[in-house]
N, C-alpha and C positions, 0 to 999 in steps of 0.2 A: 504494500499500500504506499502511496506517495506521502512523504513527510509532512505535507501541509493539508492532507484531507481530514476533514472533521469526521469523527466517528458517528455523529448523527446531526444533519443539517436540515432544519425545518423549511428553509428557503433554498430551493436547488439553484446551483450555478449550472446553467444550461448551455452546452455547446451545440449549436445548430450547424450542421454539416450539409452543404450543398455541392452539386457537381457541375453547375452552370454559372457562367459569367454574365449571360444575358437574362433578360427577365421574361420567363414563360409563366404558364399557369401555376406551376409549383413554387416559383420564386414569389409571384404575387401573393400566393397564400401565406408564405412565410412572413413576407412584409406585413401582412394583415395581423399575423399572430404576435410579432414582437412586442407591440404596445400592450397586449394583454398579459404578456410574461412580466413586463416591467411593472405593470399596475398591481401584480400579485406579490410584488417585492422580490421577484426572482432576478437572477443576474445572467442575462442572455450574452453570449458572445457567438461570433459567426465565422465559420471558415468557408471560404468560396474560391474558385480558380481566378486567377489573373486579374487583370484591370479591365472592367467592363461596366456596363450601366448598373448591374446588380450590386457590384462593390461601391460604386460611387453613391447610390441611393442609401446603402447601409451606413456608410461613413458620413454622409450628410445628415443622417438621423441621429448620429451620435453613438451607435453601437460599436463596441470593440470588434474589428474585422481583421481577420488574418488571411493572407493569400496562400494558396496551394497550387501547385502545377498538376492539372488533371487533364489527360489527353481527350481528344474528341474521338468518338466511335460511331460506327454505322447505328442507325436506330433500329434496323430490323436484324437480320442475320450477320453476325460478326465473321470476318475472314480470319483465317489461322494467324496471319500476321497480326491482327488485332489482339487475339487471345495472347499471343506471345508478348506484344507491348504491354498489355494490362498486367500480365504476371510479373513483368520487370517493374511495373510502376507501383505495384502494391507496397513493398517494403519501404520506398521512399514516402508514401502516403502515410504509412504507419508512423515512421519517424517524424513527420511534420505534425500529425495530429497528436502524437505523444508529447511533443513539445508544448502545444497549446493546452492540452489538459492539465500539465504541470504548472504552466504560467499562470493559468486562470483558476486552478484549484477546482476543476470541473467535477460535479457531482452527478451529472445527468447528460446523456447524449441523445440529441434528437437529430436523426439522419433523414434528410429530405430528398435523397436520390439513391437508387439502388447500386450504383457503381461504387460508392463509398462504404456499403454495408459491410463487406469482408474486413477492410482495415479498421472500421469502427468497432466491429465485434471482437476482433482481436484485443483491442485496447479495452473494451468494456470487461472483458474477462480477465485481463491483466490487472486492471485497477479495481475491480469488483464493483463497478458502478453501473447502474441500469441504463439500458438502450431502448429507445423507441424509434421504429423505422416507420415513416410516413409513406405510404405507396400511392403515387399519384397517377401511374400508368400500369397497364398490364404488361408483365415481362412475357415475351414470346418465345425466346430461344431456350431449349432445354438446359444448356450449360448455364446460362444466366440464372435461370430458376433454381437449378441445383446449388449453385454457389451462394446465392443470396439466402435461399431456404436453409441450407446447412449452417450458414453463419447465424441465422436467426434462432435455429434450434440450439446451436452451441451455447448461446447467451441467454436462452429462454427470454427473448425480447418480446415487449409489446408492439403490436403492429396496428396502425391506422391505415385503413383503405378508403379511398374516395368513392368506391362503389363495390359491388360484389363481383363485377366483372373483373376489376383490377385485382381483387383479393384471391380470386380462385386458384390460380397456379401455385400460391404459397400456403394455402390452407393446411395441407397435410404436414407442413413443417412446424406449425404454430400450436402451442399447447391450448387446449380449450379455455376460454376465458381471456386469452391474451390478444384476440383479434376483434377490432371494433370497426364497423363501417360508419364513417361520418362523411356525409356529403359536404361539398363545399358551401361556403356561405358568402354572400356578397352584401355590399352596402345598398341602401335605397338609391336607385338610379332614376327615379322619376323627377325629371326637371320640373314637369308640370303634368297633372293628370290629363291624359288625352281624352278628347271627346269623341265617342264613337259616331260613325257616320261618314267619315271622309274616305275617299276610295284609296285603296293601296296602289301606289305608284312608285315609290322609292324603295328599292329592294337591294340589300346589301349582306355581305359577309364581313365578320370582324374577327381578327386573331392573326397570328404569325403565318406568313405565306410559305407553306411547305406542301409537299405532295399529300401527306395524310390529312391535311385540312381541306382539300378539295376544290381549291379555286378554279382549277382547270375544268372540272365538272360544272361548276357554277356558270362559267362562260359558255359552254355548250348548251346548258339548260337555258340560259338567258336568250341565245339565238332562237330557240324554239318558242320560248314565251312571247317574244316580240311578234310572231306571226299571229297571235290572237290579241295581244294587248301591245300595240306599236308605241304607245306613248309611256311605257314603263321606262324607268331609269334604274341603273345598276352601279353599286359602289362596292369597292374593295378596300377595307381599312386594315393596315398591318404592313409588315415587312419581313423579309426573310430573317431567320434567326439562327438555328442550329444547323443549317446546311448552306450550301452556296446559293448563288443568285440565278442559276441556270433554269430552275422551275419558274421563278418570278418572271423571267424573260420569255419563257414559253407562254405564260398566262397573258402577259402583255401583248405579245404577237397575235395570240388567238383572239384577243378583244378588239383588234383594230376594226374600225368602221362600225362597232357597236355603241350604244350610249353608256359607256363605262366611264367612272372616274376612280382613280387610284390615289389613296392618301397613304402616308407612312403611319408611323405610330402617332397616336394622339392621347394627351393626358387627360383631356375633357371627355372621359367615357360616358358620362351621363349625356352630354349634349351629342355625343355620336349617335346613341340610341334615339334621342329626341328627333333626329334628322332621318331616321328610318321608318318606313311603314311595315316592313316585314324583314325579319332576320332570317337568313339562310344558314344551316350548318351542315354542309356536305362532306362531313368527316368520314374517315375510313375506319376499319375495324381496330385501329391502333388507339383510337380515342377512347378515353374513359369516360367521365361526366364532365364535359367541357363547361367552364365558368360562364361563357357567353350565353348559354341557355338560361341560366339562373339570373343573369344580369338583365336579360330581355324580359324575363318575368317581372322583374322588379320595376322595370322601366315601362311596363305597360305595352310591350311591342310583340305582336304574334310571331310565332317561330314555326319554321318548318325544317325538318332535319332527316338525315339519312338514319335508319333504324340500326346504327353501328354500335359496337362496343357497349358502354354502359349507358349511353344516351337514353335507351327506353326505360332505364330505371328512374329517371327524373322527368321524362317527358311522355305523358300519356296521350295518344292519338285522339283527337276531337275533344279532348277534356282540358289539357293545359298547353297544347300545341298541335302541330301536324306532323306525322311521320310518312315518309314515302313508302311505297310497296317494295322497291328494291334500291340499292345504292348505285343507281345509274343516272346519268344526265337526262335521259328520257323520262324516267320515273320522276325525277325532281321537277322537270318542266311540266309534267301532267299535274302534279300536286300543287305547284304554284299557280297554274292556270285554274285548278279547281278553287283554290283559296280566293283568288282575285274575282272569281264568279260569285262567291258567296255573298249573301246579304250582310249589311253591317251589324244587325243584332248578333248573328251567329258568330261572328269575329269578335265582337264585344264580349260575349258570354265566355269565350275560350280565353280571352285576355284577363277578365276579371278573376276567373278561377285560378289562372297561373299566378296572378299578383296575390291572391289569397294564399296559394301554397307557398310562395316565397315567405310571406310573412309568418306562417305557421312553421316552416322547416328549414329555410335556406337563408336566414338572416346571418350577417356577420357575427352578431352577438351569440346566436346559437353555435355557430361554428367555432368560436373562440372558447366557448364554455365547454364543449364537447372535447377538444383537443387538449386543453389545459387540464381537464379532469383526468385523461389518461396519463398525461405527464406527471401529474400530482400523485395519482395512484401508484405509478412505477417508482417514484421517489420515496413514497411512504412505505412501500411494501420492502424496499431495501433497508430502510431506517429501522423498522421494527424487528428485523432480523439481527441487528447489531446488538451487542451485549449491553450497552448503555447509550444514553443520550448526553454524556458529558461533552462539553465543548473543549476546544483546544485541539491542537494537532496531536497526531499519534505520538510523534517524537516527544513532544512536551509532556505527554501523560506518562510515557515510559521513563522518562528521566525523573519525574516526580515520584514514580513508584521505587 
């Protein structure tokens, strides 16, 4: 045990470990959680790769932040060279994390990405401190599932999953009672309550521009929608993030001659939704439960989505939104046309149900309470196993004895 570790600490010193320098959904979720950690008297520190938007925002908010070098890897199946690279990288990650754990006298690890789970698990076991893994996406490759799963089993870690779809591959590695499904939570995005009755004309997608987010499908569907509703306009809000710009270039080229507008990232998220009449979520099976669906619920914007990944766990067809029959541009176009053909009262009823569902299940406050509850339980479970709750470092107590 580290010389500066307290035998019993009622206020966890939490090390939040992330694998990305850019700000995706998982990083936004962590940024939402950090104020709740501080409000509880906890002491959060963050480890994240390199210099990027995520680190800049963390430092700007005043949280102690440490840089690590964490390589980039394919989102889907990893090549042999990537496996070798990752194996070489783990000892270096362990050393870097071990330094921070000692420096900050960490008593709880919160791992926000699967690539850091093995290194964090090694140190959790070494220092006998609890670990919580937050699973934001479904692991697809068997080797990644096995490596993360065995690491979680080794440390008897608690796991938070954003949906059942994301949790499923890891369930067999997690002891009963250690897994909790906590759906994402978002702020109130309603700039002003929309008045039903206006025709849907402004249609858009929101999020990072990547293959799995389906902007290319959106463009193909838009071409078909325009045959029935030629005055429709289309918007793409976001930018490439975890991969190169080739896909973005393809989407731009495909949209030439169509009524499309492209924006980069916008910080005024509520205004983004205020400028849309319909949100489209054409995500692939890599998607878990994307935050944009819940943001649209909050903002009072109707949503149409592919029935992919964990989306059907939060979007019920004709109740809180609309699902396509299949994950194809043709099916998406058919569903958009059917929505644009509906009377205003039908759309309004769906929007009101979605808004109510957000207020009952998907608020930021509910999300913070759920995640903090798991972390607090993990910290207390370790504390009660300690022989006493005396304060002071272990070295000081041994010297006194």
